[in-house]
N, C-alpha and C positions, 0 to 999 in steps of 0.2 A: 878289862880284866878286873876282878874284884880285889879287895884288900887281902883276901885269903889266897889269892893266886889262881882262883878258878875263873874260867871263861864264862862271862855272862851271855846266855843264849839270847839271840834276837827273838823277842817275844812274838808269838803268833797273834795277829790282830784280826778282829772281826768287824772293825769299824772303818774300813777303807771307804773313802769317798770315790765317786766316779771320776772326779777331777784328778785325784791322786793316782788312780790307775792309769788314766790317760797320760799323765805326766811321765810315768815310767816308760811308756812307749816312745816318748820323745827324747829320752836320754841318748847321748852318743853311744854307739854300739859298744865300744870298749868299757865305758862306765857302767852300762847295763849289765854286761857279762861279769864284770868285776863284782858288782853288788850281788848278783845272783849266785856266783861261785862262793863268795864269802858267806852268804846265808846258807848255802848248801852244805858247806863244810862244818857248820855248827850243829847240824842235825844228822848228817850221814857221812859215811866213808866215801869220798869222791871216786874211789876206784871200784866200788861195788855197784852192781846192777841187779835189781830184783827181776826174776824171770817168771812169767806166767805162760800158760798155754790155753788157747780158746778152742772149744769144740762146739759146732752147731749140733745140738741134740734134736732139733726139729727145724727143718729148713723150708723156707718158701711159704707162699700162700697167705702172707700177712695182709690184713684188711686196711692197714694204715697206708697213707700216700706219701711217706717221707721221700722227698725228691731225689735223695742220694742212694736209695736202697734197692738193690736188685731183687730182694725178697718180697717186695710189695706186689700184691696181686693186681695193682693198677697198671703195671708196666710189663711190656714184653721184653724180658731179658734172658730168656732161656733157663731161668731157675724155676723149676716146678715145685709144687707143694709136696712135701714128704711127710711120712708118719714119724712119730717120736722114735728115736734110736733105741735099740734094745739095751738093757742094763749091761749086758756082757760087753757090748761094743764100747760103751762109755768107760767101763772099768779098764778094758784093754788099752784104750787111748790114754787114760790117766796114768797107768803104769808106765807106758812108753814115755809120756811127758816127764814123769819123775826120773826115769832113767837118763833122760837128756839133760837133766839139771833144773827143771821147772820146780818151783816151790808152791805155786798156786795153779789150780785147775778151774777154768771158767767154762760154764755151760750156758749156751745161748739158744733161745727158742723164739721163732718168729711168730709171736702172738701179740695182739693188741693188749690183751690181759689174759692170764691163765684162768681156766675153769677148774672146778674142784677135781674133776677127773684127770686134768693135766698135772696138777700138783701130786696126785697119787702116783704118777709115773716119775716125777722129778725127785720126790723126797728120798726114795731108795738110792738114786744116783748120788745125792748129796752125802748120805750116810756112807756109801761104799767108798767114795773118793776121800772122805775125811778119814776113814779107817786105814787108808794107804799112807797117812801122814802128810797129806797135802792140805794147804788152805783151800777153801772152796769159795767159788763165786758163781753167781747166776744172773742172767739178764733175760727176763721173761715178759717184759712189758709192764703196764700199770698194775699196781697191787692195792688191795684193800688192807686195812689194819689186821684183819684176821689172817689173811694170806701171808703177810709178812711174819706174823708170829708163828705160823705153821713152818715156814722155811727156817726160822731161827731155831725152832724146836728140833728140826731135822738135822741141825748142825751146820747150817750155812754161816759162813764168816762174812762175806761181802755180797752186796747187791749192786749191780751196775745199772744205772739209769741216767743216760747222758741228757744234758739240756740242749746239746747240739750247737747252739749259737746264742746270740743276744735275744732278749725279749722283743726288741724292735724288729729284728730280721726274721724271727721265728715263723711268722705267718707266711712268709715268702717260700718257706721250705716245707711246711706241714700244715694241712688244714683239718685233719681228722682228729686231732687232739690239741689242747691249748698248752701254752707255756706253763700256766698255773697248774695244770694237771700233772706236768712233770714234777713241779715243786711239791705237790701234794703227795706223790709217791715217795719222794725223798723223805718227807716228813714221817710217813708211816714206817718207812724202813728204819730211820733213826729211832723212832719210838719203840720199835720192836727189839732194839739192842743190836741191830746189824750194823756193820761198817759200810759206809757209802763209797762206791766207785762212781765218779761222775766227771765228765769232761765235755768235749765238743769236737767239731769238725771244722777244718779250715779249707777254704777254696770253694765255697758255695755262693760266691758273688757278694760276700759281705765286705765291710770296710774295716779299717783299723779301729774305728769307734765301736764296731760290733764285737771285735775281739776284746776290747776293754770292757764292754758291757757284759759279755759272757763270763770273763774272769772275775769281774766285780760281783756278779751274782754268786759265784762259787765261794769267793773269799769272804762274803758277808753272811753265809749260812750260819746257823747256830753252832754247827761243828763243821770244820773243813773236811772235805772228802779225804778218806784215807788214801785213795788212789785217784789221780786225775789224768785220764787218758786224753792225749791230744792227737787227733787223727788228721791226716792229710787226705782230702777227698780222693777216692778211687773212682775215676770217671768211667762208669759202666754204660756201654751202649744200651739204649732202650730206656734209660732213666732221663728225666728232664735236665739233669746236670751233666749229661754226657759230654757236652762241649764247653763246660765251664773253664775259665782261664785258670792256669796253674798258679799256685801261691809262690811268691818269691822266696827262695830258700832262707834268705836272711830274715825275712819277716816271720817265717815259721820259727826260727831260732829265737827271735824276739818274744814271741808268745810263750815259748818254753821258759825263757828267763823271767818274764813277768809272773808267770804262774809260780815259779819257784820262790820269788820274793814275797808274793802274796800269801802263799800257803807253804811255809817253810818245812813243816813236818810231814807233808804229803809225799807219796811216791808219784812223781810226774812221769807218765808213761808215753813213750813213742809207740803209737798204735798203728792203725791202718795207713797204708801208703808208703811204707818203708822201702818197697821194691823200687820206687821211683826216686829214692833219696841216695845221693852219693855217700860213700864212706866218710868223706870230709864233712858233709852236712850233718850226718849222725854224730860225728865226733864233736862238732860245735854244739849240738844239742846236749851232749853229755857235759860239756864244759858249762853250758847255760843252766844245768841243774836237772836234766832228765836222768832218771835212775831206775827205769823199769822198761822192759820190752816184752813182746810176745815171741816165744819160740814156736816154730812149726811152720810148715809151708803153706798153710791156708788159714785165714781169719774169717770164719763163717763161710763166705763164698768167694772171697777175694784173695789174691796171692800175697804171700809173706816170704821174706828171706828164709832160707833153710837154716836149721839149727847149726849146721856145720859152718855156714858162712858167718853167722853171728858169733860163734866161738872164735873164729879166725879174726874177726874185727876186734873183739874184746881183747884178744891176745896181743894184737898189734898195738893197741892203746894201753897195754899194761893194766887192763881192767879184768874183773872176774865176776861171776855170778854171786849174788848175795846168798848167804847161808839161810836155811829155813828158820822161821821163828822157833823158839824152844818148845812151844806148845805143839808144833807140827813136825818136829825133827824126826820122830819115829812113830810107827803105828802103835796103837794101844795094845795092851797085853791081850785083850779079847780078840782084837783083829789078828794079832800075830798067831794066836792059837787056832 
């Protein structure tokens, strides 16, 4: 505490070393959670959780070979290629999400990278969702600088582009694009003035050092991601990782805690795989600094807890959804008219 009586925030750092990150993983569990919760409370209300909803606006048929993904055209998973969803369906889903308490609406499309005609379909979706008073997010694959600027001009707030895992483990999971290409897209997104949503997936055969490497990459970016989704692998039959060993729940909590310490001002999101998490595991993740979840019974093509179940869990924990940002609290006058 300063001489004026104000609490001095733990400063966000961008100069973490890989050794420092690895050392956090070796802390005794109580010490790690104490440090994470202490950090969390300096930036956020520990009883609030930001709520997003994710909709697949173009499903399946992706040419990438990501070993975890049921939407890849390389694998027989029962997920077929579909056309882009009509604007009316996206708006209806966004309205339903807002009614359920979501403050951010995310649109995902299974593309390696969008073409000009694809963006022509996506831009009206962004504008319409923004006019509802929701934050907007999209994940459409790799972007050029021009494409990122187009999305920003359409009113997009966040762009999701996960690095998935460490640079060392990346080639074991994906061969159709490089780790550096992931970082290049993040750069053009930042340069366009968009906020970054970027995280990874646990349970793909990686080691603790890979978790440290992934988080070190995120924590040493020029700007920390505004949102850091941490996914637990959903083992989908037909994908190369269908028989991967599950992640130890306490290890998952450790990753959440380290992410919170490294990126204190980010929303750390519990993303895919929550249907396999016990209420107790999720509660520990919230204690460790997670403060964002997805509402809705499906994440792109995989299951997610129902909004009702999530509300019940938050109520049991004495927690509540985060209020929308002031800039998104209500539709614009033009939209209301």
